[in-house]
C-alpha angles and dihedrals in degrees: 000000000000096000088050091055092047092050091049091049092049090050092048092050092047090052090050093050091048091050092051094051092044095053092044089052092046094052091046091051092051094051092046093047094053093041090055095049122097128223106262089216104050104008096237114143114245094223135200095287093055091046093052091044091050092051091047092051089051094049091045090052091050092049093047091053093047089053094047093047105030095163096051129092105222127192105205121209107247092233125125117207108229130187122195109248091218108042100012094233113163123237141162122234108207109211097201095056099023089229133137118228138172112261118264114244114259115248118229093231093060114123 
């Protein structure tokens, strides 16, 4: 029985370590992908500073919404708002596809 428990503990710890490295690598890839992209309007690269600021704005918005609506389960769109550091053109960086898109117009019926 003891060897089985030791084996299960080793598998569990290995899974936790893999998950940690996977998420670290994923976040790093998202930041580096956005940082290496150029603004479609002016051609200026976004850079690491803009990528980190975009991610931080997204996380702050998520935290603010969670604090404002603590009893709601919210499924946030995985989209970072990005502004070109050179021409201030607004874009959306989609985390699932790692693509940059122009922002969708806001509907007047949004709450």
